[in-house]
C-alpha positions as CSV (number, residue, x, y, z in Angstrom):
1,M,6.1,-3.9,-14.3
2,D,5.5,-7.5,-15.6
3,C,8.5,-8.4,-17.8
4,R,7.6,-12.0,-18.4
5,K,6.6,-13.3,-21.8
6,K,2.9,-13.3,-22.4
7,R,1.6,-16.8,-22.9
8,I,-0.8,-17.4,-25.9
9,L,-2.4,-20.7,-26.8
10,L,-3.6,-21.3,-30.4
11,V,-6.4,-23.9,-30.6
12,D,-7.7,-25.4,-33.9
13,D,-8.2,-28.9,-35.1
14,E,-6.7,-28.0,-38.5
15,S,-2.9,-28.2,-38.5
16,F,-2.6,-25.9,-41.5
17,T,-4.5,-23.1,-39.6
18,L,-2.2,-23.6,-36.5
19,H,0.9,-23.4,-38.7
20,T,-0.4,-20.2,-40.4
21,L,-1.2,-18.5,-37.1
22,R,2.2,-19.4,-35.6
23,R,4.0,-18.1,-38.7
24,M,2.1,-14.8,-38.4
25,L,3.3,-14.4,-34.8
26,M,7.0,-15.4,-35.3
27,E,8.4,-11.9,-35.0
28,F,6.9,-11.6,-31.5
29,R,8.6,-14.7,-30.2
30,H,10.8,-12.6,-27.9
31,E,7.8,-11.1,-26.0
32,W,5.1,-13.8,-26.6
33,D,5.3,-17.5,-25.7
34,V,3.1,-19.0,-28.4
35,Q,1.9,-22.6,-28.0
36,E,-0.5,-24.6,-30.1
37,Q,-2.9,-27.4,-29.5
38,S,-5.1,-29.3,-32.0
39,D,-7.0,-31.3,-29.4
40,P,-9.7,-29.1,-27.8
41,F,-9.9,-31.3,-24.7
42,A,-6.2,-31.1,-24.1
43,A,-6.4,-27.3,-24.8
44,L,-9.1,-26.9,-22.2
45,E,-7.0,-28.8,-19.6
46,M,-4.0,-26.6,-20.4
47,L,-6.0,-23.4,-20.0
48,K,-7.4,-24.5,-16.7
49,T,-4.1,-25.6,-15.2
50,E,-1.5,-23.2,-16.7
51,P,-1.3,-19.4,-16.5
52,F,-2.1,-18.3,-20.1
53,D,-2.9,-14.7,-20.9
54,A,-4.8,-15.2,-24.2
55,A,-6.1,-18.0,-26.4
56,V,-7.2,-18.0,-30.0
57,V,-9.9,-20.7,-30.3
58,D,-11.6,-22.0,-33.5
59,V,-15.4,-22.0,-33.0
60,M,-16.0,-25.3,-35.0
61,M,-14.1,-28.3,-33.7
62,P,-15.2,-31.9,-33.4
63,G,-15.9,-33.2,-29.9
64,L,-15.7,-29.9,-28.2
65,N,-16.5,-26.7,-30.1
66,G,-15.2,-23.3,-29.2
67,L,-18.3,-22.2,-27.5
68,D,-18.4,-25.2,-25.2
69,L,-14.7,-24.7,-24.5
70,L,-15.4,-21.1,-23.6
71,K,-18.3,-22.1,-21.3
72,E,-16.1,-24.6,-19.5
73,L,-13.4,-21.9,-19.1
74,Q,-15.8,-19.4,-17.6
75,A,-16.6,-21.8,-14.8
76,D,-13.0,-22.3,-13.8
77,P,-11.1,-19.9,-11.5
78,L,-7.9,-19.8,-13.5
79,G,-9.4,-20.4,-17.0
80,S,-11.9,-17.5,-16.6
81,R,-9.0,-15.1,-16.4
82,V,-7.8,-16.1,-20.0
83,Q,-8.8,-13.7,-22.7
84,V,-10.4,-15.8,-25.5
85,I,-10.5,-14.7,-29.1
86,I,-13.0,-16.9,-31.1
87,L,-12.1,-17.7,-34.8
88,T,-15.3,-17.8,-37.0
89,G,-15.9,-18.3,-40.7
90,L,-18.3,-16.3,-42.8
91,E,-20.8,-19.2,-42.4
92,D,-20.6,-18.9,-38.6
93,Q,-22.2,-15.4,-38.3
94,D,-25.0,-16.7,-36.1
95,L,-22.4,-17.9,-33.5
96,K,-20.9,-14.4,-32.9
97,R,-23.6,-13.2,-30.5
98,P,-23.5,-16.4,-28.3
99,A,-19.7,-16.2,-28.2
100,L,-19.8,-12.7,-26.8
101,D,-22.5,-13.6,-24.4
102,L,-20.3,-16.4,-23.0
103,G,-17.5,-14.0,-22.3
104,A,-15.3,-14.0,-25.5
105,T,-13.0,-11.0,-25.5
106,D,-13.1,-10.7,-29.3
107,L,-14.0,-12.3,-32.6
108,L,-11.8,-12.9,-35.6
109,N,-13.1,-13.8,-39.0
110,K,-11.4,-16.3,-41.4
111,P,-9.5,-15.8,-43.7
112,I,-7.2,-14.3,-41.0
113,E,-5.3,-11.2,-41.8
114,R,-1.9,-10.9,-39.9
115,E,-2.3,-7.3,-38.8
116,N,-5.8,-8.0,-37.6
117,L,-4.7,-11.0,-35.6
118,I,-1.8,-9.0,-34.0
119,A,-4.1,-6.1,-33.1
120,R,-6.7,-8.3,-31.5
121,L,-4.1,-10.2,-29.5
122,R,-2.5,-6.9,-28.2
123,N,-5.9,-5.7,-27.1
124,A,-6.6,-9.0,-25.4
125,I,-3.3,-9.0,-23.5
126,R,-3.9,-5.4,-22.5
127,I,-7.3,-6.3,-21.1
128,K,-5.7,-9.2,-19.2
129,D,-3.2,-6.9,-17.7
130,Y,-5.9,-4.5,-16.6
131,A,-7.9,-7.3,-15.1
132,D,-4.9,-8.7,-13.2
133,E,-4.2,-5.2,-11.8
134,L,-7.9,-4.9,-10.7
135,L,-7.8,-8.3,-9.1
136,Q,-4.6,-7.5,-7.2
137,A,-6.0,-4.2,-6.1
138,N,-9.2,-5.9,-4.9
139,E,-7.2,-8.5,-2.9
140,D,-5.1,-5.7,-1.4
141,L,-8.3,-3.8,-0.4
142,Q,-9.6,-7.0,1.3
143,V,-6.3,-7.3,3.2
144,Q,-6.5,-3.7,4.2
145,L,-10.2,-4.1,5.3
146,I,-9.2,-7.1,7.5
147,Q,-6.3,-5.1,8.9
148,S,-8.4,-2.0,9.6
149,Q,-10.9,-4.2,11.4
150,K,-8.1,-5.6,13.5
151,V,-6.8,-2.1,14.2
152,E,-10.4,-1.1,15.2
153,L,-10.6,-4.1,17.6
154,V,-7.2,-3.2,19.1
155,G,-8.5,0.3,19.7
156,V,-11.5,-1.0,21.6
157,L,-9.4,-3.4,23.6
158,S,-6.7,-0.8,24.3
159,A,-9.4,1.6,25.6
160,G,-10.6,-1.1,28.1
161,V,-7.0,-2.0,29.1
162,V,-6.1,1.7,29.6
163,H,-9.2,2.2,31.7
164,D,-8.1,-0.6,34.0
165,L,-4.5,0.7,34.1
166,K,-5.7,4.1,35.0
167,N,-7.4,2.6,38.1
168,I,-4.2,0.8,39.0
169,M,-2.2,4.0,38.5
170,S,-4.6,5.9,40.7
171,I,-4.1,3.3,43.5
172,I,-0.3,3.5,43.1
173,G,-0.5,7.3,43.1
174,G,-2.8,7.3,46.1
175,Y,-0.6,5.1,48.2
176,S,2.5,7.0,47.2
177,Y,0.8,10.2,48.5
178,I,0.0,8.4,51.8
179,L,3.5,7.1,52.2
180,S,5.0,10.5,51.4
181,T,2.8,12.0,54.2
182,L,3.8,9.4,56.7
183,A,7.5,9.7,55.8
184,A,7.5,13.5,55.7
185,D,10.8,13.7,57.6
186,N,12.6,10.8,55.9
187,Q,14.3,12.0,52.8
188,E,15.6,8.5,51.9
189,I,12.0,7.4,51.5
190,L,10.7,10.6,49.9
191,D,13.2,10.5,47.0
192,P,12.1,7.1,45.7
193,L,8.5,8.1,46.2
194,S,9.0,11.2,44.1
195,K,10.3,9.0,41.3
196,I,7.3,6.7,41.6
197,K,5.0,9.8,41.4
198,D,6.8,11.0,38.2
199,A,6.5,7.5,36.7
200,V,2.8,7.5,37.5
201,S,2.3,10.9,36.0
202,N,4.2,10.0,32.8
203,A,2.2,6.7,32.5
204,S,-1.1,8.6,32.9
205,K,-0.1,11.0,30.0
206,V,0.7,8.0,27.7
207,M,-2.6,6.3,28.6
208,L,-4.5,9.5,27.8
209,Q,-2.8,9.8,24.4
210,I,-3.7,6.1,23.6
211,L,-7.3,6.8,24.6
212,S,-7.4,10.0,22.4
213,F,-5.8,8.1,19.5
214,S,-8.2,5.2,19.6
215,K,-11.4,7.4,19.6
216,P,-13.2,7.8,16.3
217,E,-13.0,11.3,15.0
218,Q,-14.7,13.5,12.4
219,A,-12.2,14.2,9.6
220,S,-12.4,18.0,9.9
221,R,-9.2,20.1,9.6
222,E,-8.3,22.7,12.2
223,Q,-5.3,24.8,13.0
224,T,-2.6,22.6,14.6
225,N,0.7,23.5,16.1
226,L,2.9,21.0,14.4
227,S,5.8,21.1,16.8
228,E,3.5,20.7,19.8
229,L,1.7,17.8,18.1
230,I,5.1,16.0,17.6
231,E,6.4,16.7,21.1
232,H,3.1,15.7,22.7
233,N,3.2,12.3,20.9
234,M,6.8,11.5,21.4
235,P,6.1,9.5,24.6
236,L,3.7,7.5,22.5
237,F,6.1,7.0,19.6
238,K,9.2,5.9,21.5
239,P,7.7,2.7,23.0
240,L,7.1,1.6,19.4
241,L,10.8,1.3,18.8
242,T,13.3,-1.0,20.5
243,K,16.0,0.1,22.9
244,G,18.5,-0.3,20.0
245,V,17.0,2.7,18.2
246,K,18.2,6.1,19.5
247,V,15.6,8.9,18.8
248,H,16.6,12.5,18.3
249,W,13.8,15.2,18.2
250,L,14.9,18.6,16.8
251,K,12.3,21.3,17.5
252,P,11.8,24.3,15.2
253,E,12.9,27.7,16.4
254,R,9.3,28.9,16.4
255,D,5.8,27.4,16.3
256,L,4.5,26.2,12.9
257,I,0.7,26.4,12.6
258,I,-0.9,24.3,9.8
259,S,-4.4,23.2,9.0
260,G,-4.9,19.4,9.4
261,V,-6.7,16.6,11.2
262,E,-4.6,15.9,14.3
263,G,-5.5,12.2,14.5
264,Q,-4.5,11.6,10.9
265,L,-1.3,13.5,11.2
266,T,-0.4,11.4,14.3
267,Q,-1.2,8.2,12.4
268,V,1.1,9.3,9.5
269,L,4.0,10.1,11.9
270,M,3.5,6.8,13.8
271,N,3.6,4.8,10.5
272,L,6.8,6.4,9.2
273,I,8.5,6.0,12.6
274,I,7.6,2.4,12.8
275,N,8.7,1.8,9.2
276,A,12.0,3.5,10.0
277,G,12.6,1.3,13.0
278,Q,11.8,-1.9,11.0
279,A,14.2,-0.7,8.2
280,M,17.0,-0.3,10.7
281,E,16.2,-3.8,12.0
282,H,15.6,-2.2,15.4
283,R,19.1,-0.8,15.7
284,G,20.3,2.6,14.7
285,E,19.5,6.3,15.0
286,L,16.2,8.0,14.1
287,M,16.0,11.8,13.7
288,V,12.7,13.6,13.7
289,E,13.0,17.3,12.7
290,A,10.5,20.1,12.1
291,G,11.3,23.3,10.3
292,E,10.2,25.7,7.6
293,A,11.0,26.2,3.9
294,R,10.1,28.6,1.2
295,L,9.5,26.5,-1.9
296,D,10.1,27.9,-5.4
297,D,8.0,27.2,-8.6
298,G,10.1,24.2,-9.5
299,Q,9.6,22.5,-6.1
300,I,5.9,23.4,-6.1
301,E,5.5,21.7,-9.5
302,R,7.6,18.7,-8.5
303,L,5.7,18.1,-5.3
304,R,2.3,19.0,-7.0
305,L,1.5,21.6,-4.4
306,H,-0.7,24.6,-5.1
307,S,1.2,27.8,-4.6
308,E,4.5,29.3,-3.8
309,R,4.5,30.1,-0.1
310,D,6.1,29.1,3.3
311,Y,5.8,25.4,4.2
312,A,6.3,23.5,7.4
313,V,8.7,20.6,6.8
314,I,8.9,17.4,8.9
315,S,11.9,15.2,8.2
316,I,12.1,11.6,9.4
317,T,15.6,10.2,8.8
318,D,16.9,6.7,9.6
319,T,20.3,5.1,9.4
320,G,19.0,2.0,7.8
321,P,20.2,0.2,4.6
322,G,18.5,2.7,2.3
323,M,16.8,1.9,-1.0
324,D,17.8,1.9,-4.6
325,E,16.2,4.4,-7.1
326,E,13.7,1.9,-8.5
327,T,12.5,0.9,-5.0
328,A,12.2,4.5,-3.8
329,A,10.2,5.3,-7.0
330,N,7.6,2.6,-6.2
331,I,7.1,2.7,-2.5
332,F,3.9,4.7,-2.7
333,Q,2.3,2.3,-5.2
334,P,-0.9,0.4,-4.0
335,H,0.5,-3.1,-3.6
336,F,4.3,-2.5,-3.4
337,T,6.2,-3.7,-0.4
338,T,9.8,-4.5,0.6
339,K,8.6,-6.5,3.5
340,G,7.2,-10.0,3.9
341,A,3.8,-10.6,5.4
342,K,5.2,-10.5,9.0
343,G,6.5,-7.0,8.4
344,V,3.2,-5.5,7.3
345,F,1.9,-2.9,9.8
346,G,-0.3,0.1,9.9
347,L,-1.6,2.2,7.1
348,G,0.9,1.5,4.3
349,L,2.8,4.2,2.5
350,M,0.1,4.5,-0.2
351,V,-2.4,5.5,2.5
352,V,0.2,7.8,4.2
353,K,0.6,9.6,0.9
354,W,-3.2,9.9,0.6
355,I,-3.6,11.3,4.1
356,V,-0.8,13.8,3.6
357,E,-2.3,15.1,0.3
358,N,-5.8,15.2,1.9
359,N,-4.3,17.5,4.5
360,Q,-3.1,19.9,1.7
361,G,0.5,18.6,1.9
362,A,3.0,16.5,0.0
363,I,5.5,13.8,0.8
364,E,8.8,12.8,-0.8
365,V,11.5,10.3,-0.1
366,D,15.3,10.6,-0.4
367,S,17.2,7.4,-0.1
368,Q,20.5,5.8,-1.1
369,I,21.9,2.3,-0.6
370,G,24.0,2.3,2.5
371,R,23.1,5.9,3.5
372,G,19.7,5.6,5.1
373,T,16.3,7.1,4.1
374,T,14.6,10.5,4.7
375,F,10.9,11.1,4.3
376,R,9.9,14.8,4.1
377,L,6.4,16.0,4.7
378,Y,5.4,19.5,3.5
379,F,2.3,21.4,4.8
380,P,1.4,25.0,4.0
381,I,1.9,27.3,7.1
382,E,-1.4,29.0,8.1
383,Q,0.1,31.4,10.5
384,M,3.5,31.8,12.2
385,Q,3.9,32.6,15.9
386,V,7.2,34.1,17.1
């Protein structure tokens, strides 16, 4: 939430009018920073170089009238964001349409009524806030588009690298087999060769997962064994963390079958695990746990789920510094981040939330300063296998 004072510039060549306008706005001095300027050229320069939210501009001024000032503002990157209210007299009726065509936010007739002035300014400031939010959202979307293009490129490159590595692994595996045949009676050689074969096998599994992950997929949901999905991808998740992070994986007592897009669920888990590693500054303990829960009406309403039933629950807990209540309440907002530009990675928690909800689930966060953070994902169980 923007708590700064809103900046308003009053522009009129008559000092009496400026004094009257300022007096009308005195009671808002704690929330509005009201400045005045009788020189339209100086006012134009201020609006083009300083971040004002709104301006009240007289339409008839010598040297540079309100319409010309408005036209100059619309051609300036910063000035065009100012919401301009044009002051007109009864004799200026023919100027109203041109003012609106040039981008004026509103018109205000003289003589000025205090309540009317305040209402028009409140509306102009509200429009400015909405415009700023849209601009920020657009900038964020552009950043996400660039990031998604980078991720797509990484997927293409990784597919090529994995293909080359598969060939290398095949050669290593082939020569290991030949050596094990030649040294069939030498256990001292066979033991190390056995470890090489195991390493090749594990590397091949990881490469197949990377290839599967990088392929484009149709976003169609199908029945997925949640515990198998997590266990299958653990070899892919662990290399994303440093050696200073110890990972614990607690399997459920029985299989949990949900309906979801496997690739999307994998992306969500990967993002949360990477975030946890970064939150712990690459040193600590990470616990990934899957289980089941029967949610009551209150929990269903709080999580905005659809019905009271059995849910599969994935918990991802880190031993990082944790978050205060305000931060935890805002982490799913579109352009909220606790990290600098160097820490930005992956989908972002806003998109994580969207994916979870698109797979009929819900996500919540539980965090306290000094006690770490837990993300819980809830998905309706389709069928339970003993």
